[in-house]
N, C-alpha and C positions, 0 to 999 in steps of 0.2 A: 504493500500500500504506500503510495506517495504522500508524504506529509507536506512536501514543498515541490512545486513545479515552476520552472522558469522557461519561458518560451520566447526565443528570439529577442533577448533583452539588449537594448541599445541605450547608451548614456553618454552625453557629451557635456563637458564643463567649459565655461568661458572664463578665461583668465585675461582680463583686459580685452585686447583684440584677438587673442589667440584661442583657438578651439582645441580642447584636449579630449580625444575620444577615449573614454574610460572603459566602456564595454561595447563590443561589436558582435551582435548576433549570438549572444550566449544562450544556449538551451541546455538545461540540466534538470534532473529530477532526483529527489532525495527520499529514501525509504524511511518510514517510521522506525525509530529505535536505532538509527545508524549513528556512526561516530566518524565524521568526515572532516578532512583537512583541505582547505583551499591554500595552495602553495604557489609561490612565484616571486619574482623580484619586486622591489618597490615600484609602484606605478603600474603594476600588471592588472589591477582592477579588483583585487581581493576584498578590500574594505568597502569599496563601492558596491560590490555584489552583496556583501553582508547587509549593508545599510538598506538596500533595495528589498532584500528578502524580509528584513525586519520592519519595513514600512517607514524607516527614518528618512528615506529619500525615495523618489519616484523615478522610474525609468522613463526615458523619452518615448520609447515605443516597446512593444512586446507585452507579455502577459505574465503576471506572478500570481500563483495560487498558494495560499498557506492554510493548511488544515481545512481545505474545502472552500476557503474564502478568496475570491478574486479581487485583487486590489483595484482593478480598473472599474469594478462595479460598486466601489465604496467611496464615501466622502471622507473628509479629514477626520471627523469625529468617530466614524466607524473604524477607520484605521487605527486611531488612538485606542479605542476599546479593544481591538484585536491585539495590539501590542501589550496592553495591560494584562489581558487574560490568557493569551496564547504564547507569548514570546518572552523569554528571559534574555537579558543582555549581560555579558561580562566584558569589561573594557580594559585595555592595556593600562590605563591610568587609574583603575579601580572605580572612580566616580562615586565614592562614598560621600555622604553628607557630613562635613567635619564637626558640626555641633551635636550630632546624634551619636549615641553609643552604638556598639556593634549590634546589640539586640534591637535597638530602635531603627537602625539602618535596614535590618532584615525585615522588620515589621512594616516598613514604609509602604511597600507595594500592596500588602494586604489591607493597610489603612485606606489606600486609594480604592481598593476593591470593595470597601465597606464591610469587611469582616468584623465580628464583635471583638472587643478588646481581649477577653479571656482566650479566645481561639487564636488570635494573632500572637499573643504572648507564648502560648504553649507550642505552636508550630515553629515560631522563631527559635525558641530554646531547643526544641528537638533537632532542628536542622543544624544549629550551631554545634550541638553535641556531636552530630554525625560528621562534621568537618573538623572535629577536634578542638573546638574553641569553648568548651564548657566552662572554663574559668575566665573567660574574656567578655562576658555579657556586657559589663558596664564600662568597658574601655572605649574611648573615642578613637577614630582613625589615627590621630597623631601619636597615640600610645601603643600602636600596633606596628609590627614589622611589615615589610612589603608582602611577604608570603601570607601573614595573618590577614592583612587587608584584602588580599585577593581571595582568600577563603571566605571572608565575610561577603565579598561580591558574588562568589559562586553560590553561597547559601541564599543570598537575596534573590538571585536569578532563578533558583530552583524551588523556593519555598511555596510559591503559589501554584505549583504543579503545571507549568507551561507545557505546551506540546513540543516546542523546540527551544534550545538555548543557543544563542549566537555569541561566540567568543572571539574578540578581535585581539590577536597577539597576546593571549592571557599570560604567557610565560616570559614575555620579552624583558620584564624588569626584575626577574627572579634568577637566583643562582640555580644550577642544574639540579641540585638535591631538592630544593624547595619546589622547583617546577615539576619534578618527577612526582613528588608527594601530591601536588595539586592535580596532576593528570590522573593519578590513581583514584583520587576522590571523585573526579568527574566521570571516570570510566565506571566506577562502582555505581554512581547515580544513574548513569546511562543504562547499565544492565539491570539494576534493581527497579527503576521506575519507568524504563522503556522510553526515556526522553531522548529525542534527537539532538545531537550536538553538532554544530557546524563551526569550525575554527578558520580564521585566517591566520597564517603563520609563516615564519621563516625557519622555525625551530625543527630540526630533524627529529628530536625526541617526540614532538607532537605528531609528526608524520608516522613515526614508528608505532604509536598507540592507535592511530586511526585505522579503521577498517576499509577506508577508501581515501585516496589522495587525488585531488583534481589540481592539475597544474595550469595556471593562467599565465599568459604572456601577451603583452600589448592588447589587453582587453578581450582576448579570445581564449577558448579552451585549447590548450596545447596537448594535454594528455589527461587521461582519466583512468586510474587504476584501482580496481577492486581487489582487495587481498583475499585469498582463498584459505 
């Protein structure tokens, strides 16, 4: 079953008078429960494709369907609701709210979803325990290491039971040992909860963990390898 479908996606950015072709006719489908790496050099279109799959950006042409929802049939509010309820995001720079504790950062998405306080608190504690931060509930981001902040970000992405998690270079700011631990956590969640993970990455370790590696170059699919 395809959880994400991209059909003939094209995207051009304008930098002053210069046109930058970010994606050129990209067509891909992603199976539910897969663990996929988008690889390629800087400027190959990896992050652009992630942003379009997540509804953070729109393609100039083509069709994107996420969990049965076609973006071209939705308005901005409907796309925002889809992101809130179906898509988790993990960013290279963590994107945690600095004035909130780890627990409050994880609760935040569920607050936006309107879940009751007691349920939010329990689910946030449970997921932080799962990622090994049971003693860090009350710490703010500045009081956490980079690896701990990224684990909070992963917990926040997964706590609301999204259909897919999009991770943009999640190991880029981490040492290899910390990155490996984070990937182990995400792989366990992928297998336990059947959540689809799609990464953009330069990291060979991420590619080793992935069950499929898609190579982008100059905005096009250069190679697509499924591991057996």
